[in-house]
KOLNUDREN-520975 format. One record per atom (N, C-alpha, C): residue number from 1; residue in one letter; atom name; x, y, z. Coordinates in nm, 4 decimals, padded with zeros to 6 digits, always signed. Each point is the difference from the previous one (the first is absolute). Example, Ala and Ser with C-alpha at 12.3 -4.5 7.8 and 13.67 -1.06 7.14 Angstrom:
BEGIN
SITE    i  aa  at        px        py        pz
SITE    1   A   N  +01.3190  -00.5690  +00.7800
SITE    1   A  CA  -00.0890  +00.1190  +00.0000
SITE    1   A   C  +00.0900  +00.1200  +00.0000
SITE    2   S   N  -00.0350  +00.1050  -00.0720
SITE    2   S  CA  +00.0820  +00.1190  +00.0060
SITE    2   S   C  -00.0770  +00.1090  +00.0730
END
This chain:
BEGIN
SITE    i  aa  at        px        py        pz
SITE    1   A   N  +00.0842  -00.1197  +00.0000
SITE    1   A  CA  -00.0842  +00.1197  +00.0000
SITE    1   A   C  +00.0871  +00.1239  +00.0000
SITE    2   T   N  +00.0619  +00.0266  -00.1133
SITE    2   T  CA  +00.0811  +00.1208  -00.0157
SITE    2   T   C  -00.0377  +00.0676  -00.1304
SITE    3   P   N  +00.0210  +00.1312  -00.0101
SITE    3   P  CA  -00.0333  +00.0687  -00.1248
SITE    3   P   C  +00.0827  -00.0504  -00.1183
SITE    4   E   N  +00.1172  -00.0582  +00.0270
SITE    4   E  CA  +00.0858  -00.0462  -00.1079
SITE    4   E   C  -00.0408  -00.1352  -00.0560
SITE    5   A   N  -00.0825  -00.0741  +00.0745
SITE    5   A  CA  -00.0370  -00.1348  -00.0423
SITE    5   A   C  -00.1194  +00.0035  -00.0939
SITE    6   A   N  +00.0123  -00.0713  -00.1098
SITE    6   A  CA  -00.1119  -00.0185  -00.0926
SITE    6   A   C  +00.0097  -00.1412  -00.0536
SITE    7   F   N  -00.1135  -00.0658  -00.0188
SITE    7   F  CA  -00.0030  -00.1356  -00.0490
SITE    7   F   C  -00.0786  -00.0015  -00.1304
SITE    8   V   N  +00.0582  -00.0571  -00.1036
SITE    8   V  CA  -00.0674  -00.0112  -00.1290
SITE    8   V   C  -00.0202  -00.1473  -00.0279
SITE    9   F   N  -00.1247  -00.0396  -00.0248
SITE    9   F  CA  -00.0303  -00.1392  -00.0310
SITE    9   F   C  +00.0123  -00.0195  -00.1503
SITE   10   L   N  +00.0788  -00.0991  -00.0413
SITE   10   L  CA  +00.0123  -00.0299  -00.1414
SITE   10   L   C  +00.0439  -00.1435  -00.0227
SITE   11   N   N  -00.0284  -00.0471  -00.1179
SITE   11   N  CA  +00.0447  -00.1299  -00.0480
SITE   11   N   C  -00.0504  -00.1216  +00.0779
SITE   12   A   N  -00.1185  +00.0067  +00.0563
SITE   12   A  CA  -00.0629  -00.1207  +00.0528
SITE   12   A   C  -00.0470  -00.0829  -00.1195
SITE   13   E   N  -00.0550  -00.1159  +00.0241
SITE   13   E  CA  -00.0354  -00.0911  -00.1092
SITE   13   E   C  -00.0848  +00.0665  -00.1079
SITE   14   D   N  -00.1017  +00.0758  +00.0389
SITE   14   D  CA  -00.0877  +00.0617  -00.1017
SITE   14   D   C  +00.0223  +00.1497  -00.0122
SITE   15   I   N  +00.1034  +00.0523  +00.0632
SITE   15   I  CA  +00.0246  +00.1439  -00.0067
SITE   15   I   C  +00.1136  +00.0260  -00.0969
SITE   16   R   N  -00.0312  +00.0675  -00.1066
SITE   16   R  CA  +00.0984  +00.0266  -00.1048
SITE   16   R   C  +00.0452  +00.1456  -00.0020
SITE   17   H   N  -00.0606  +00.0835  +00.0820
SITE   17   H  CA  +00.0288  +00.1431  +00.0011
SITE   17   H   C  +00.0131  +00.0485  +00.1434
SITE   18   D   N  +00.0541  +00.1196  +00.0176
SITE   18   D  CA  +00.0036  +00.0635  +00.1316
SITE   18   D   C  -00.1407  +00.0509  +00.0307
SITE   19   H   N  -00.0639  -00.0564  +00.0996
SITE   19   H  CA  -00.1388  +00.0337  +00.0300
SITE   19   H   C  -00.0141  +00.1056  +00.1082
SITE   20   A   N  +00.0766  -00.0141  +00.1092
SITE   20   A  CA  -00.0257  +00.0858  +00.1150
SITE   20   A   C  +00.1267  +00.0251  +00.0797
SITE   21   S   N  -00.0009  +00.1132  +00.0673
SITE   21   S  CA  +00.1068  +00.0362  +00.0925
SITE   21   S   C  -00.0619  +00.0135  +00.1383
SITE   22   L   N  +00.0678  -00.0541  +00.0987
SITE   22   L  CA  -00.0462  +00.0068  +00.1382
SITE   22   L   C  +00.1064  +00.0742  +00.0793
SITE   23   R   N  -00.0417  +00.1079  +00.0687
SITE   23   R  CA  +00.0974  +00.0784  +00.0747
SITE   23   R   C  -00.0615  +00.0479  +00.1307
SITE   24   Y   N  +00.0883  +00.0346  +00.0928
SITE   24   Y  CA  -00.0442  +00.0543  +00.1286
SITE   24   Y   C  +00.0037  +00.1522  -00.0078
SITE   25   D   N  -00.1124  +00.0643  +00.0296
SITE   25   D  CA  -00.0084  +00.1459  +00.0010
SITE   25   D   C  +00.0128  +00.0459  +00.1449
SITE   26   A   N  +00.1158  +00.0568  +00.0344
SITE   26   A  CA  +00.0268  +00.0406  +00.1384
SITE   26   A   C  -00.0937  +00.1116  +00.0456
SITE   27   T   N  -00.0408  +00.0873  -00.0917
SITE   27   T  CA  -00.0907  +00.1093  +00.0357
SITE   27   T   C  -00.1356  -00.0541  +00.0454
SITE   28   R   N  -00.0536  -00.0942  -00.0762
SITE   28   R  CA  -00.1303  -00.0589  +00.0329
SITE   28   R   C  +00.0126  -00.1177  +00.0968
SITE   29   R   N  +00.1256  -00.0475  +00.0179
SITE   29   R  CA  +00.0276  -00.1161  +00.0840
SITE   29   R   C  -00.0809  -00.1212  -00.0464
SITE   30   R   N  -00.0046  -00.0173  -00.1317
SITE   30   R  CA  -00.0750  -00.1096  -00.0629
SITE   30   R   C  +00.0796  -00.0541  -00.1177
SITE   31   Y   N  -00.0244  -00.1264  -00.0325
SITE   31   Y  CA  +00.0510  -00.0563  -00.1242
SITE   31   Y   C  -00.0957  +00.0397  -00.1115
SITE   32   C   N  +00.0551  +00.0284  -00.1161
SITE   32   C  CA  -00.0801  +00.0424  -00.1144
SITE   32   C   C  +00.0329  -00.0862  -00.1208
SITE   33   L   N  -00.1025  -00.0327  -00.0755
SITE   33   L  CA  +00.0119  -00.0758  -00.1236
SITE   33   L   C  -00.0244  +00.0957  -00.1150
SITE   34   Q   N  +00.0899  +00.0004  -00.0977
SITE   34   Q  CA  -00.0199  +00.0838  -00.1191
SITE   34   Q   C  +00.0006  -00.0901  -00.1218
SITE   35   A   N  -00.1014  +00.0143  -00.0847
SITE   35   A  CA  -00.0084  -00.0773  -00.1233
SITE   35   A   C  +00.0953  +00.0596  -00.1038
SITE   36   L   N  +00.0828  -00.0853  -00.0571
SITE   36   L  CA  +00.0895  +00.0417  -00.1075
SITE   36   L   C  -00.0699  -00.0267  -00.1326
SITE   37   N   N  +00.0578  +00.0439  -00.1099
SITE   37   N  CA  -00.0725  -00.0133  -00.1270
SITE   37   N   C  +00.0273  -00.1321  -00.0715
SITE   38   G   N  +00.0475  -00.1011  +00.0725
SITE   38   G  CA  +00.0317  -00.1267  -00.0635
SITE   38   G   C  -00.1139  -00.0987  -00.0097
SITE   39   G   N  -00.0897  -00.0015  +00.0949
SITE   39   G  CA  -00.1065  -00.0999  -00.0021
SITE   39   G   C  -00.1078  +00.0311  +00.1017
SITE   40   A   N  -00.1033  -00.0837  -00.0012
SITE   40   A  CA  -00.1172  +00.0215  +00.0856
SITE   40   A   C  +00.0332  -00.0205  +00.1469
SITE   41   V   N  -00.0576  +00.0863  +00.0854
SITE   41   V  CA  +00.0147  -00.0087  +00.1447
SITE   41   V   C  -00.1386  +00.0152  +00.0621
SITE   42   L   N  -00.0342  -00.0894  +00.0924
SITE   42   L  CA  -00.1240  +00.0113  +00.0757
SITE   42   L   C  +00.0358  +00.0117  +00.1475
SITE   43   H   N  -00.0713  +00.0878  +00.0706
SITE   43   H  CA  +00.0155  +00.0145  +00.1447
SITE   43   H   C  -00.1357  -00.0290  +00.0612
SITE   44   N   N  -00.0085  -00.1076  +00.0765
SITE   44   N  CA  -00.1285  -00.0439  +00.0571
SITE   44   N   C  -00.1079  -00.0105  -00.1071
SITE   45   N   N  +00.0384  -00.0589  -00.1135
SITE   45   N  CA  -00.0876  -00.0268  -00.1160
SITE   45   N   C  -00.0375  +00.1239  -00.0802
SITE   46   D   N  +00.0521  +00.1180  +00.0346
SITE   46   D  CA  -00.0261  +00.1215  -00.0771
SITE   46   D   C  +00.1212  +00.0331  -00.0851
SITE   47   P   N  -00.0202  +00.0348  -00.1288
SITE   47   P  CA  +00.1133  +00.0359  -00.0859
SITE   47   P   C  +00.0704  +00.1258  +00.0501
SITE   48   V   N  +00.1316  +00.0011  -00.0143
SITE   48   V  CA  +00.0807  +00.1164  +00.0349
SITE   48   V   C  +00.0567  +00.0558  -00.1308
SITE   49   A   N  -00.0298  +00.1254  -00.0286
SITE   49   A  CA  +00.0445  +00.0627  -00.1245
SITE   49   A   C  +00.1507  +00.0234  +00.0023
SITE   50   T   N  +00.0607  +00.0001  -00.1165
SITE   50   T  CA  +00.1429  +00.0273  -00.0121
SITE   50   T   C  +00.0328  +00.1321  +00.0673
SITE   51   G   N  +00.0998  -00.0025  +00.0876
SITE   51   G  CA  +00.0416  +00.1198  +00.0717
SITE   51   G   C  -00.0770  +00.0259  +00.1282
SITE   52   Q   N  -00.1142  -00.0645  +00.0160
SITE   52   Q  CA  -00.0795  +00.0187  +00.1214
SITE   52   Q   C  +00.0710  -00.0667  +00.1171
SITE   53   E   N  -00.0101  +00.0614  +00.1169
SITE   53   E  CA  +00.0610  -00.0541  +00.1200
SITE   53   E   C  -00.1091  -00.0220  +00.1038
SITE   54   V   N  +00.0030  -00.1159  +00.0653
SITE   54   V  CA  -00.0971  -00.0303  +00.1047
SITE   54   V   C  +00.0750  -00.0390  +00.1271
SITE   55   E   N  -00.0560  +00.0396  +00.1141
SITE   55   E  CA  +00.0570  -00.0380  +00.1285
SITE   55   E   C  -00.0415  -00.1431  +00.0306
SITE   56   L   N  +00.0923  -00.0773  +00.0560
SITE   56   L  CA  -00.0282  -00.1390  +00.0328
SITE   56   L   C  -00.0284  -00.0172  +00.1485
SITE   57   S   N  -00.0892  -00.0897  +00.0294
SITE   57   S  CA  -00.0316  -00.0379  +00.1369
SITE   57   S   C  +00.0293  -00.1484  +00.0159
SITE   58   D   N  +00.0222  -00.0419  +00.1222
SITE   58   D  CA  +00.0271  -00.1398  +00.0275
SITE   58   D   C  -00.1150  -00.0855  -00.0510
SITE   59   G   N  +00.0316  -00.1008  -00.0790
SITE   59   G  CA  -00.1019  -00.0899  -00.0543
SITE   59   G   C  -00.0485  +00.0356  -00.1383
SITE   60   D   N  +00.0434  +00.1134  -00.0569
SITE   60   D  CA  -00.0410  +00.0372  -00.1358
SITE   60   D   C  +00.0469  -00.1055  -00.1003
SITE   61   I   N  -00.0753  -00.0153  -00.1075
SITE   61   I  CA  +00.0328  -00.0955  -00.1053
SITE   61   I   C  +00.0462  +00.0763  -00.1235
SITE   62   I   N  +00.1134  -00.0441  -00.0551
SITE   62   I  CA  +00.0567  +00.0614  -00.1201
SITE   62   I   C  +00.0064  -00.1068  -00.1080
SITE   63   D   N  -00.0640  +00.0251  -00.1143
SITE   63   D  CA  +00.0035  -00.0914  -00.1141
SITE   63   D   C  +00.0877  +00.0608  -00.1088
SITE   64   L   N  +00.0925  -00.0817  -00.0499
SITE   64   L  CA  +00.0882  +00.0396  -00.1101
SITE   64   L   C  -00.0071  -00.1082  -00.1065
SITE   65   G   N  -00.0075  +00.0387  -00.1253
SITE   65   G  CA  -00.0094  -00.0998  -00.1061
SITE   65   G   C  -00.1340  -00.0709  +00.0044
SITE   66   Q   N  -00.0018  -00.1228  -00.0537
SITE   66   Q  CA  -00.1257  -00.0746  -00.0094
SITE   66   Q   C  -00.0261  -00.0891  +00.1208
SITE   67   I   N  +00.1076  -00.0510  +00.0651
SITE   67   I  CA  -00.0228  -00.0954  +00.1080
SITE   67   I   C  +00.0782  +00.0298  +00.1268
SITE   68   S   N  +00.0855  +00.1006  -00.0010
SITE   68   S  CA  +00.0808  +00.0298  +00.1186
SITE   68   S   C  -00.0769  +00.0898  +00.0963
SITE   69   R   N  -00.0155  -00.0472  +00.1233
SITE   69   R  CA  -00.0731  +00.0747  +00.1021
SITE   69   R   C  +00.0855  +00.0015  +00.1258
SITE   70   F   N  +00.0123  +00.1175  +00.0596
SITE   70   F  CA  +00.0802  +00.0186  +00.1189
SITE   70   F   C  -00.0867  +00.0580  +00.1105
SITE   71   R   N  +00.0275  -00.0399  +00.1221
SITE   71   R  CA  -00.0666  +00.0578  +00.1168
SITE   71   R   C  +00.1027  +00.0876  +00.0698
SITE   72   F   N  -00.0293  +00.1290  +00.0139
SITE   72   F  CA  +00.0901  +00.0922  +00.0664
SITE   72   F   C  -00.0142  -00.0152  +00.1509
SITE   73   T   N  +00.1133  -00.0087  +00.0696
SITE   73   T  CA  -00.0028  -00.0086  +00.1445
SITE   73   T   C  +00.1204  +00.0726  +00.0588
SITE   74   H   N  -00.0192  +00.0575  +00.1167
SITE   74   H  CA  +00.1085  +00.0661  +00.0700
SITE   74   H   C  +00.0870  -00.1007  +00.0725
SITE   75   H   N  -00.0448  -00.1246  +00.0085
SITE   75   H  CA  +00.0693  -00.1020  +00.0772
SITE   75   H   C  +00.0558  -00.1056  -00.0936
SITE   76   G   N  +00.1175  -00.0509  +00.0333
SITE   76   G  CA  +00.0593  -00.1068  -00.0782
SITE   76   G   C  -00.0668  -00.1326  +00.0299
SITE   77   P   N  +00.0414  -00.1052  -00.0698
SITE   77   P  CA  -00.0581  -00.1310  +00.0253
SITE   77   P   C  +00.0313  -00.0491  +00.1398
SITE   78   E   N  -00.0854  -00.0857  +00.0528
SITE   78   E  CA  +00.0204  -00.0541  +00.1338
SITE   78   E   C  +00.1153  -00.0976  +00.0009
END
C-alpha cells in the first residue's frame, strides 16, 4: 500500500491485452482499479469504461477477458 506500487494484470490464459491497473491512492486511502484500453473490464458485473477509475472494497469482483475473474481482498490467503 504505497503510492509507488501499481499492479497490472496481463497474459492470463484468456487475457491477450493489458486490461486493468490496480494502484493504492494514498489521498483516498483506497485501492483503485483503472480500465486500460486493451480489453473488457467488469467491476461487480458492471462494465468499466477505458480510463475510468473505480474505488475497490474488500470482496469486490473484477472480471478480465472472457473467463478470468478475481476477488479483491485486503487480506492474503490463509
